C-alpha positions in Angstrom: 236.0 2.4 98.7 234.0 0.8 101.4 230.9 -1.1 100.2 228.0 0.3 101.0 225.8 -2.0 103.5 221.6 -1.6 104.4 220.7 -3.6 106.9 217.7 -6.1 107.6 216.5 -8.2 110.8 215.6 -10.9 108.9 216.3 -11.5 104.6 214.6 -14.1 102.6 216.1 -15.2 99.1 213.6 -15.9 97.4 210.4 -14.3 96.1 208.5 -17.7 94.6 205.7 -18.8 97.2 207.6 -20.6 99.4 209.8 -17.5 99.9 206.5 -14.8 100.3 204.3 -17.6 102.4 208.2 -17.5 104.8 208.2 -13.8 105.0 205.0 -13.5 106.3 205.3 -16.3 108.6 208.7 -14.2 109.8 206.2 -11.4 110.0 204.0 -12.8 111.9 206.6 -13.4 114.4 207.5 -9.6 114.4 210.7 -9.9 112.6 211.4 -7.1 110.4 211.8 -8.8 106.8 213.4 -8.0 103.4 212.6 -10.6 100.2 215.0 -10.5 97.2 215.1 -12.3 94.2 216.1 -10.7 90.9 212.4 -11.2 89.5 209.5 -9.9 90.8 207.2 -12.0 93.4 205.3 -15.0 91.6 207.3 -14.5 88.3 209.3 -18.0 88.4 208.6 -21.1 88.7 205.4 -20.0 91.3 203.7 -18.5 87.9 203.0 -21.5 86.1 202.2 -24.3 88.2 199.3 -26.6 88.2 197.1 -24.8 91.1 196.4 -27.5 92.8 197.2 -28.9 96.7 198.6 -32.2 95.6 198.0 -33.6 98.6 197.5 -37.5 97.2 201.1 -37.5 95.9 202.6 -39.0 99.2 204.5 -41.5 97.2 208.2 -40.6 96.1 209.2 -40.3 92.8 211.9 -42.9 92.8 210.5 -46.3 93.6 210.7 -49.4 92.4 207.7 -49.7 90.4 208.1 -46.0 88.9 211.8 -46.8 87.9 210.2 -50.6 85.9 208.1 -48.0 84.1 210.5 -45.3 83.3 212.0 -46.6 80.3 208.6 -46.7 78.3 207.4 -43.6 79.5 210.8 -41.9 78.6 210.4 -43.6 74.9 206.7 -42.6 74.3 206.6 -39.6 72.0 203.9 -38.0 74.0 205.3 -39.7 77.6 206.0 -37.8 80.7 209.3 -38.2 81.2 212.1 -36.3 78.9 216.0 -36.4 80.0 217.6 -34.8 76.8 220.6 -36.3 75.6 222.9 -33.4 75.9 222.5 -33.2 79.5 223.1 -36.8 80.4 226.3 -37.0 81.5 226.1 -33.7 83.7 222.5 -35.5 85.2 224.3 -39.2 85.6 225.5 -38.1 89.5 222.0 -37.3 90.0 220.4 -40.6 88.4 222.2 -42.8 90.5 221.1 -41.0 93.5 217.7 -41.3 92.5 218.4 -45.3 91.7 219.3 -45.4 95.2 216.2 -43.7 96.9 214.1 -46.5 95.2 215.4 -48.8 97.5 212.4 -50.2 100.1 213.5 -48.7 103.4 214.1 -45.3 101.9 210.9 -45.3 99.7 208.7 -46.0 103.3 210.7 -43.4 105.0 210.2 -40.3 102.4 206.5 -41.2 102.1 206.2 -40.5 105.8 207.9 -37.5 105.6 205.7 -36.6 102.5 202.7 -37.4 104.1 203.6 -35.4 106.8 203.9 -32.5 104.9 200.9 -32.8 102.9 198.7 -34.0 105.6 198.8 -30.6 107.3 198.9 -28.6 104.2 195.7 -27.4 103.4 195.5 -26.2 107.6 198.5 -24.3 107.5 197.2 -22.5 103.6 193.9 -21.8 105.8 195.9 -19.8 108.6 198.0 -18.2 106.0 195.3 -16.9 103.9 192.7 -16.1 107.1 195.7 -13.9 108.2 195.8 -11.5 105.7 192.3 -12.0 105.0 192.8 -13.7 101.4 190.3 -16.7 102.3 189.3 -16.5 98.8 192.1 -17.6 97.1 191.8 -21.1 97.7 189.1 -23.2 96.9 187.4 -26.5 97.8 187.3 -27.9 94.5 188.0 -31.5 95.1 190.1 -33.5 92.1 189.5 -36.1 89.7 192.0 -38.9 88.3 190.9 -40.5 85.3 191.5 -43.8 83.2 190.6 -44.2 79.9 191.6 -47.8 79.2 189.4 -50.6 81.5 192.9 -52.3 81.7 193.5 -49.4 84.6 191.0 -50.8 86.7 193.5 -53.0 89.0 195.9 -50.1 89.5 193.4 -47.7 90.0 191.7 -49.9 92.4 195.0 -50.6 94.4 195.8 -46.7 94.5 192.4 -46.3 96.1 193.1 -48.5 98.6 196.9 -46.9 99.3 195.5 -43.8 100.1 192.8 -44.6 102.1 195.3 -46.5 104.6 196.9 -43.1 104.7 193.9 -41.5 105.4 193.0 -40.0 101.9 188.8 -40.1 101.2 188.5 -41.4 97.7 185.5 -42.3 96.3 185.3 -44.6 92.6 183.5 -43.5 89.6 182.6 -45.0 86.2 180.2 -44.7 83.8 177.1 -42.2 84.0 178.3 -41.1 87.2 181.6 -40.6 86.0 180.5 -38.5 83.2 178.2 -36.4 85.6 181.0 -35.9 87.9 182.9 -34.2 85.1 180.6 -33.3 81.7 183.5 -31.3 80.5 185.5 -34.5 79.7 185.4 -37.1 77.0 182.7 -40.0 77.0 185.6 -41.6 76.2 186.8 -42.3 79.5 186.4 -45.7 81.5 186.5 -44.8 85.4 188.1 -42.3 87.6 189.3 -41.8 91.4 187.2 -38.2 93.1 189.1 -36.8 96.0 186.7 -34.5 97.8 189.0 -33.0 100.1 192.0 -31.6 97.7 192.0 -28.0 97.2 192.8 -25.5 94.6 193.7 -22.0 94.1 192.0 -19.5 91.4 195.5 -18.3 89.9 198.8 -19.1 91.4 200.7 -16.1 90.0 197.8 -14.0 91.7 197.9 -15.3 94.8 201.9 -14.7 95.2 201.3 -11.3 93.8 198.8 -11.0 96.8 201.0 -12.8 99.3 203.6 -9.7 98.4 200.9 -7.5 98.8 200.1 -8.2 102.2 203.7 -8.3 103.3 204.5 -4.9 101.5 201.4 -3.8 103.5 202.8 -4.8 106.9 206.3 -3.1 106.5 208.5 -5.9 104.5 210.3 -4.8 101.8 210.9 -6.7 98.5 214.1 -5.9 96.8 215.2 -6.2 93.3 218.7 -7.9 93.5 220.2 -11.5 92.7 221.8 -12.7 95.6 225.2 -14.1 94.8 226.8 -15.0 97.9 225.9 -15.5 101.6 228.8 -14.8 104.0 228.4 -15.6 107.9 229.7 -12.5 109.9 230.1 -13.1 113.6 226.3 -14.1 114.6 224.2 -13.0 111.2 225.2 -13.2 108.0 226.4 -11.0 104.6 224.7 -10.9 101.8 226.1 -10.3 98.3 223.7 -8.8 95.1 224.6 -7.7 92.2 222.8 -4.5 94.0 224.8 -4.0 96.8 225.4 -5.9 100.4 222.9 -6.9 102.9 223.2 -7.1 106.7 221.1 -9.7 108.7 220.7 -10.9 111.9 219.5 -14.1 110.0 218.5 -15.0 106.2 216.7 -17.6 104.8 217.8 -19.5 101.6 214.1 -20.1 99.5 215.4 -19.4 95.6 214.0 -22.5 94.4 216.3 -24.3 91.7 218.9 -21.9 92.5 219.3 -22.2 96.4 222.2 -25.1 95.7 224.2 -22.7 94.4 224.5 -20.6 97.4 224.4 -23.7 100.1 227.6 -24.2 97.7 229.2 -21.4 99.0 228.6 -22.5 102.6 230.0 -25.3 102.6 227.2 -27.6 101.4 226.8 -29.8 98.5 222.6 -30.7 97.4 222.5 -32.3 94.8 219.4 -30.4 93.5 218.5 -30.9 89.7 216.0 -29.0 87.4 212.5 -30.2 86.8 211.8 -28.4 83.9 207.7 -28.2 83.9 205.6 -27.2 80.6 202.2 -25.3 81.0 199.7 -24.2 78.5 197.4 -22.1 79.2 194.3 -21.4 77.3 192.3 -18.2 77.7 188.7 -18.0 77.8 188.0 -21.7 78.9 188.1 -21.4 82.6 185.0 -23.1 83.1 185.9 -26.0 80.9 186.3 -28.0 83.8 184.3 -28.3 87.2 187.3 -28.9 88.8 191.0 -30.1 88.5 191.3 -33.5 86.7 194.5 -35.7 86.4 195.3 -38.4 83.7 196.6 -41.5 85.4 197.6 -42.8 81.7 199.0 -39.5 80.1 200.4 -37.9 83.1 198.7 -34.7 83.1 196.8 -32.4 84.8 194.3 -30.1 83.6 192.8 -27.2 86.1 190.2 -24.3 85.6 191.6 -21.1 86.5 190.4 -17.4 86.8 193.0 -16.7 84.0 191.9 -20.1 82.1 192.4 -23.6 81.6 195.7 -24.7 82.5 197.3 -28.0 80.8 200.2 -29.2 83.0 203.1 -32.1 82.3 206.2 -33.6 81.6 209.1 -34.6 84.3 212.0 -33.4 82.0 215.1 -33.2 83.9 217.1 -30.8 82.0 219.1 -27.9 83.8 218.9 -24.0 83.6 220.5 -23.5 80.6 218.5 -25.3 77.8 215.9 -23.9 75.8 212.5 -25.3 76.0 211.4 -28.4 74.0 208.5 -27.1 71.4 207.0 -30.4 71.5 206.7 -30.7 74.7 203.9 -27.9 73.9 202.8 -29.5 71.3 201.8 -32.9 72.9 200.0 -30.8 75.9 198.0 -30.1 73.2 197.5 -33.6 71.9 196.7 -34.7 75.6 194.3 -31.8 76.3 192.3 -32.4 72.5 192.1 -36.3 74.0 190.6 -35.9 77.2 188.1 -32.3 76.8 184.8 -33.7 75.5 184.3 -31.1 72.6 188.5 -32.0 71.5 189.6 -28.3 71.8 193.0 -28.6 72.6 194.2 -26.4 70.0 194.3 -22.9 70.8 195.6 -19.7 68.9 195.8 -18.2 71.9 197.5 -20.2 74.4 200.2 -19.1 76.9 203.2 -21.6 76.3 205.5 -20.8 79.2 208.5 -23.3 81.0 209.7 -22.9 84.6 212.3 -24.5 86.8 211.2 -26.8 89.6 213.9 -27.8 92.1 214.2 -31.5 92.6 216.2 -33.5 95.3 217.1 -37.2 94.4 214.9 -38.5 97.7 211.9 -36.5 96.1 212.3 -34.3 99.9 212.5 -31.0 100.6 215.5 -29.1 102.4 214.0 -27.2 105.8 216.8 -27.3 108.3 219.0 -24.7 109.6 222.8 -24.8 108.2 225.0 -27.0 110.7 227.8 -24.8 111.3 225.8 -21.2 110.8 222.9 -21.0 112.6 222.1 -17.6 111.2 221.2 -19.4 107.8 218.0 -21.6 107.2 216.9 -23.5 104.1 213.7 -23.5 102.7 214.0 -25.1 99.1 213.4 -28.2 97.4 209.8 -29.0 96.7 209.7 -30.6 93.1 206.5 -29.7 91.9 204.8 -29.9 95.3 205.8 -26.1 95.9 202.4 -24.8 95.8 200.7 -27.8 98.3 203.9 -27.5 100.6 204.6 -24.1 100.4 202.6 -22.7 103.7 203.3 -25.5 106.1 206.9 -25.5 104.9 206.7 -21.5 106.0 205.8 -22.0 109.5 208.3 -24.7 110.3 211.1 -22.4 109.2 209.6 -19.2 110.7 209.9 -21.3 114.2 213.8 -22.1 113.3 214.5 -18.7 113.0 212.8 -18.0 115.9 214.1 -20.6 118.2 210.9 -22.5 119.0 210.2 -26.4 118.5 209.1 -26.7 114.5 205.4 -28.4 114.7 206.7 -31.2 112.7 209.7 -33.7 113.0 212.1 -32.1 110.4 214.7 -35.0 110.6 213.9 -36.2 107.0 214.5 -32.7 105.2 217.9 -32.1 106.9 220.7 -30.3 104.5 223.3 -32.3 105.4 221.5 -35.7 104.7 223.4 -35.5 101.5 227.0 -35.4 102.3 229.7 -34.2 104.5 230.4 -30.5 105.0 233.4 -28.8 102.6 236.3 -27.6 104.5 235.9 -23.5 103.4 232.8 -21.0 104.5 233.9 -18.7 101.5 233.4 -20.5 97.9 231.5 -17.5 95.8 228.4 -19.3 94.3 228.8 -20.8 90.9 
């Protein structure tokens, strides 16, 4: 019996924030678009992010300074870095690439590439949301980064100078000025940096659902299906899914932490790892803070949202199969209790969540067209900057699909930067 095949002009694999912004950008090109995902829009990593546009995070994760700190962070009971022992053998090749990415020349290139994406991110989000009449989803909130110990003054001054060199507006706060800026924080704070130009969203899950509603209203289709393999066919591509096959003129892989499996089926080896992110959301406490607040020492972020106060932290490199680690939530409660003015880090009704962020050794996403199959494009690997970089990435990949020149220089984000192609394009994704 022959396989039943449906058709689409462009297929987008992934209904997270990157996939949905890409789908809308493609619609603006006048294209008919189908989005495929085994889950509903925004139900993956996009559901649980910190909710603010972290444009100040322009340094790659792998730097000489970070590698010096890593052992202490890993051994700290409440520290932000977790490498599960049983996953280390599988993680070892990725870690080797991560260590190599700390070479000063590579750090400088990575910083320029991150700064380019982050610097264009807010305006791209404004364009995306204005197009669908959803400007209210983006809030000019500002962002506050705090230190509890006076010993962090030198580090804070250095970070301030560094970011000012890259064009960021930064204000130094301490004492009564710091307490007035955020009365919801504990008085046991030494100093902080305030970023007046920072933005947040009201609720990242609600945002993606609103993007999906606008996409559907314009004739877009969303299919709940798992794409198992991409098969180039002539000038197009066939998507094999657990719900049948779909033929498309072009396809965009924006499947987050699963994207490298589809790339492997197209002969590409992409060293993507899973940065497992944890959060607590404290319902009814959405007004506990005036703006997103980060702790430089605790390395966690608290964001006031419509759904409550969200507490986010941890870089846990543990793949897609291991269950959540319960003590991570206890650490988030510990940090929230130490930072909030009333010390209420515990909440019996708190939502506990863990999701999978796609992370590459050089901290840069893949935004590119397949070097051998021009009908296949990629937009994945944004690590913990998926929300920040989604709209600007969508504009770039939509230009690639349309055969236009992207607004940014995309050489740093090439999929081929990792390894040579393997021989066969027909290997099924594992």
